[in-house]
C-alpha positions as a Markdown table, in Angstrom:
| # | Residue | x | y | z |
|---|---|---|---|---|
| 1 | Unk | 133.9 | -10.6 | -23.7 |
| 2 | Unk | 130.3 | -11.3 | -24.7 |
| 3 | Unk | 129.6 | -13.0 | -21.4 |
| 4 | Unk | 130.7 | -10.0 | -19.3 |
| 5 | Unk | 128.3 | -7.7 | -21.3 |
| 6 | Unk | 125.5 | -10.2 | -20.8 |
| 7 | Unk | 126.2 | -10.3 | -17.0 |
| 8 | Unk | 126.2 | -6.4 | -17.0 |
| 9 | Unk | 122.9 | -6.4 | -18.8 |
| 10 | Unk | 121.4 | -8.9 | -16.4 |
| 11 | Unk | 122.6 | -6.9 | -13.4 |
| 12 | Unk | 121.1 | -3.7 | -14.9 |
| 13 | Unk | 117.8 | -5.6 | -15.5 |
| 14 | Unk | 117.8 | -6.9 | -11.9 |
| 15 | Unk | 118.5 | -3.4 | -10.6 |
| 16 | Unk | 115.5 | -2.0 | -12.6 |
| 17 | Unk | 113.3 | -4.9 | -11.4 |
| 18 | Unk | 114.4 | -4.3 | -7.8 |
| 19 | Unk | 113.7 | -0.6 | -8.1 |
| 20 | Unk | 110.3 | -1.3 | -9.6 |
| 21 | Unk | 109.5 | -3.8 | -6.8 |
| 22 | Unk | 110.7 | -1.4 | -4.1 |
| 23 | Unk | 108.6 | 1.4 | -5.5 |
| 24 | Unk | 105.5 | -0.9 | -5.5 |
| 25 | Unk | 106.3 | -2.1 | -1.9 |
| 26 | Unk | 106.6 | 1.5 | -0.7 |
| 27 | Unk | 103.3 | 2.3 | -2.4 |
| 28 | Unk | 101.5 | -0.7 | -0.8 |
| 29 | Unk | 103.0 | 0.2 | 2.6 |
| 30 | Unk | 101.8 | 3.8 | 2.3 |
| 31 | Unk | 98.3 | 2.6 | 1.3 |
| 32 | Unk | 98.2 | 0.1 | 4.2 |
| 33 | Unk | 99.3 | 2.9 | 6.6 |
| 34 | Unk | 96.5 | 5.2 | 5.4 |
| 35 | Unk | 93.9 | 2.7 | 6.8 |
| 36 | Unk | 95.8 | 2.1 | 10.0 |
| 37 | Unk | 96.1 | 5.8 | 10.8 |
| 38 | Unk | 92.3 | 6.1 | 11.3 |
| 39 | Unk | 91.4 | 4.6 | 14.7 |
| 40 | Unk | 88.1 | 5.7 | 16.0 |
| 41 | Unk | 86.1 | 4.1 | 18.9 |
| 42 | Unk | 82.6 | 4.9 | 20.0 |
| 43 | Unk | 80.8 | 3.8 | 23.2 |
| 44 | Unk | 77.9 | 4.6 | 25.5 |
| 45 | Unk | 78.1 | 5.6 | 29.1 |
| 46 | Unk | 74.8 | 5.6 | 31.1 |
| 47 | Unk | 73.1 | 5.3 | 34.4 |
| 48 | Unk | 69.7 | 3.8 | 35.2 |
| 49 | Unk | 66.9 | 4.8 | 37.5 |
| 50 | Unk | 64.6 | 1.8 | 37.6 |
| 51 | Unk | 61.4 | 1.2 | 39.7 |
| 52 | Unk | 60.0 | -2.3 | 39.5 |
| 53 | Unk | 56.5 | -1.0 | 40.3 |
| 54 | Unk | 53.6 | -0.3 | 37.9 |
| 55 | Unk | 52.9 | 3.3 | 37.2 |
| 56 | Unk | 56.4 | 4.6 | 37.8 |
| 57 | Unk | 58.6 | 6.1 | 35.1 |
| 58 | Unk | 62.0 | 4.4 | 34.5 |
| 59 | Unk | 64.8 | 6.1 | 32.7 |
| 60 | Unk | 68.4 | 5.9 | 31.5 |
| 61 | Unk | 70.6 | 8.9 | 31.2 |
| 62 | Unk | 73.3 | 8.4 | 28.7 |
| 63 | Unk | 76.0 | 9.8 | 26.5 |
| 64 | Unk | 77.5 | 8.5 | 23.2 |
| 65 | Unk | 81.2 | 9.2 | 22.9 |
| 66 | Unk | 83.3 | 9.1 | 19.7 |
| 67 | Unk | 87.1 | 9.1 | 20.4 |
| 68 | Unk | 89.8 | 9.5 | 17.7 |
| 69 | Unk | 92.8 | 7.4 | 19.0 |
| 70 | Unk | 94.5 | 7.4 | 15.6 |
| 71 | Unk | 96.7 | 9.8 | 13.7 |
| 72 | Unk | 94.2 | 10.9 | 11.0 |
| 73 | Unk | 91.1 | 13.1 | 11.4 |
| 74 | Unk | 87.6 | 11.7 | 10.8 |
| 75 | Unk | 85.7 | 14.2 | 8.7 |
| 76 | Unk | 82.0 | 14.9 | 8.3 |
| 77 | Unk | 81.1 | 12.8 | 11.2 |
| 78 | Unk | 77.6 | 11.7 | 12.0 |
| 79 | Unk | 76.0 | 9.0 | 14.2 |
| 80 | Unk | 72.9 | 6.8 | 14.3 |
| 81 | Unk | 71.4 | 5.8 | 17.6 |
| 82 | Unk | 69.0 | 3.0 | 17.1 |
| 83 | Unk | 66.3 | 2.1 | 19.6 |
| 84 | Unk | 64.8 | -1.4 | 19.5 |
| 85 | Unk | 61.6 | -1.7 | 17.5 |
| 86 | Unk | 59.2 | -2.7 | 20.2 |
| 87 | Unk | 58.5 | 0.9 | 21.1 |
| 88 | Unk | 59.0 | 0.4 | 24.8 |
| 89 | Unk | 61.4 | 3.3 | 25.0 |
| 90 | Unk | 60.9 | 7.0 | 24.5 |
| 91 | Unk | 64.2 | 8.7 | 23.4 |
| 92 | Unk | 64.9 | 12.4 | 23.9 |
| 93 | Unk | 68.1 | 14.4 | 23.7 |
| 94 | Unk | 69.7 | 17.8 | 23.0 |
| 95 | Unk | 69.4 | 18.1 | 19.3 |
| 96 | Unk | 67.8 | 20.5 | 16.9 |
| 97 | Unk | 66.1 | 20.1 | 13.5 |
| 98 | Unk | 67.4 | 21.3 | 10.2 |
| 99 | Unk | 65.1 | 24.4 | 10.0 |
| 100 | Unk | 65.5 | 25.3 | 13.7 |
| 101 | Unk | 66.4 | 28.9 | 14.6 |
| 102 | Unk | 68.0 | 27.7 | 17.9 |
| 103 | Unk | 71.1 | 26.2 | 16.3 |
| 104 | Unk | 73.3 | 29.2 | 17.0 |
| 105 | Unk | 72.3 | 29.4 | 20.7 |
| 106 | Unk | 73.2 | 25.8 | 21.7 |
| 107 | Unk | 76.8 | 25.0 | 22.5 |
| 108 | Unk | 78.0 | 21.6 | 21.2 |
| 109 | Unk | 74.6 | 21.3 | 19.4 |
| 110 | Unk | 73.7 | 18.3 | 17.3 |
| 111 | Unk | 71.3 | 18.3 | 14.4 |
| 112 | Unk | 68.8 | 15.5 | 13.6 |
| 113 | Unk | 69.2 | 14.7 | 9.9 |
| 114 | Unk | 66.5 | 12.0 | 9.4 |
| 115 | Unk | 62.7 | 12.1 | 9.5 |
| 116 | Unk | 61.6 | 13.5 | 12.8 |
| 117 | Unk | 58.7 | 11.1 | 12.9 |
| 118 | Unk | 61.0 | 8.1 | 13.0 |
| 119 | Unk | 61.0 | 6.9 | 16.6 |
| 120 | Unk | 63.5 | 4.1 | 16.1 |
| 121 | Unk | 66.5 | 5.7 | 14.4 |
| 122 | Unk | 68.1 | 9.0 | 15.3 |
| 123 | Unk | 70.6 | 10.2 | 12.8 |
| 124 | Unk | 72.6 | 13.1 | 14.2 |
| 125 | Unk | 75.5 | 15.3 | 13.2 |
| 126 | Unk | 77.4 | 17.9 | 15.2 |
| 127 | Unk | 76.7 | 21.4 | 14.1 |
| 128 | Unk | 79.9 | 23.1 | 15.0 |
| 129 | Unk | 82.5 | 20.3 | 14.3 |
| 130 | Unk | 83.4 | 19.2 | 10.8 |
| 131 | Unk | 86.3 | 17.0 | 11.8 |
| 132 | Unk | 87.3 | 14.8 | 14.8 |
| 133 | Unk | 91.0 | 15.3 | 15.0 |
| 134 | Unk | 93.5 | 12.8 | 16.6 |
| 135 | Unk | 93.2 | 12.6 | 20.4 |
| 136 | Unk | 89.9 | 14.4 | 20.4 |
| 137 | Unk | 86.6 | 13.1 | 21.8 |
| 138 | Unk | 83.2 | 14.3 | 20.7 |
| 139 | Unk | 80.0 | 13.4 | 22.7 |
| 140 | Unk | 76.3 | 13.4 | 22.2 |
| 141 | Unk | 75.7 | 14.0 | 25.9 |
| 142 | Unk | 72.9 | 13.7 | 28.3 |
| 143 | Unk | 70.2 | 11.9 | 26.2 |
| 144 | Unk | 67.3 | 10.2 | 28.0 |
| 145 | Unk | 65.6 | 6.9 | 27.4 |
| 146 | Unk | 62.3 | 6.7 | 29.3 |
| 147 | Unk | 59.7 | 4.0 | 29.7 |
| 148 | Unk | 56.7 | 3.3 | 31.9 |
| 149 | Unk | 56.3 | -0.5 | 31.9 |
| 150 | Unk | 53.0 | -2.3 | 32.5 |
| 151 | Unk | 54.5 | -5.8 | 32.5 |
| 152 | Unk | 57.8 | -7.4 | 31.5 |
| 153 | Unk | 59.9 | -5.3 | 29.2 |
| 154 | Unk | 63.0 | -5.5 | 27.2 |
| 155 | Unk | 64.8 | -3.1 | 24.8 |
| 156 | Unk | 68.1 | -1.9 | 23.6 |
| 157 | Unk | 69.9 | 0.9 | 22.0 |
| 158 | Unk | 72.8 | 0.6 | 19.5 |
| 159 | Unk | 75.1 | 3.2 | 18.2 |
| 160 | Unk | 76.9 | 3.6 | 14.9 |
| 161 | Unk | 79.5 | 6.2 | 13.8 |
| 162 | Unk | 80.0 | 7.3 | 10.2 |
| 163 | Unk | 82.2 | 9.8 | 8.4 |
| 164 | Unk | 83.9 | 10.3 | 5.0 |
| 165 | Unk | 86.6 | 7.7 | 6.0 |
| 166 | Unk | 84.1 | 5.1 | 7.4 |
| 167 | Unk | 81.1 | 5.4 | 5.0 |
| 168 | Unk | 79.9 | 1.9 | 5.9 |
| 169 | Unk | 79.7 | 2.8 | 9.6 |
| 170 | Unk | 81.3 | 1.4 | 12.7 |
| 171 | Unk | 79.4 | -0.1 | 15.6 |
| 172 | Unk | 79.9 | 1.1 | 19.1 |
| 173 | Unk | 81.9 | -1.0 | 21.5 |
| 174 | Unk | 78.9 | -1.5 | 23.8 |
| 175 | Unk | 75.1 | -1.3 | 23.7 |
| 176 | Unk | 72.5 | -0.3 | 26.2 |
| 177 | Unk | 70.4 | -3.4 | 27.0 |
| 178 | Unk | 67.5 | -3.1 | 29.5 |
| 179 | Unk | 65.0 | -5.7 | 30.6 |
| 180 | Unk | 62.9 | -6.2 | 33.7 |
| 181 | Unk | 59.7 | -7.4 | 35.1 |
| 182 | Unk | 57.1 | -5.2 | 36.9 |
| 183 | Unk | 55.8 | -6.8 | 40.1 |
| 184 | Unk | 52.0 | -6.5 | 40.3 |
| 185 | Unk | 50.3 | -5.3 | 43.4 |
| 186 | Unk | 50.0 | -8.8 | 45.0 |
| 187 | Unk | 50.0 | -7.8 | 48.7 |
| 188 | Unk | 48.1 | -10.2 | 51.0 |
| 189 | Unk | 45.1 | -8.8 | 52.8 |
């Protein structure tokens, strides 16, 4: 009879181990699912107006879009738009500064949260929106990149999206890359 008791004890022990393993597997699966539920993409759309002649302004009109295609909201969202360091481009857009009194008047307003004298990085956060819920898209719309080339030029703009769930940031799917050469006034007499 001792062997039947031993078998019963072994079966009980295995059941306890299986229960423990199943509990751990369920916990690991739920943790993995938490990361999968957040799916955010960001990208630029833009159009160019380029003159390949000296003395003419060139510009790109663009928007930076953040789209939540997952099942979990992205909270405390902010973005960084980074212009290449060669200072060819002059960036402007619809944003206000922290102490601006105009915040309440602008619909879909964004606030610049870094040093306003920085001409390479533009850190912006939406004023009215604290979370980007599933299926929603938020846009920093109608910014302008302007340049007046005197010779060959090249420059780029990159975008990064941040939030409580992606503290390390996420790079945009595309960049704005612009290069060209200004033709001199070489007409024959």
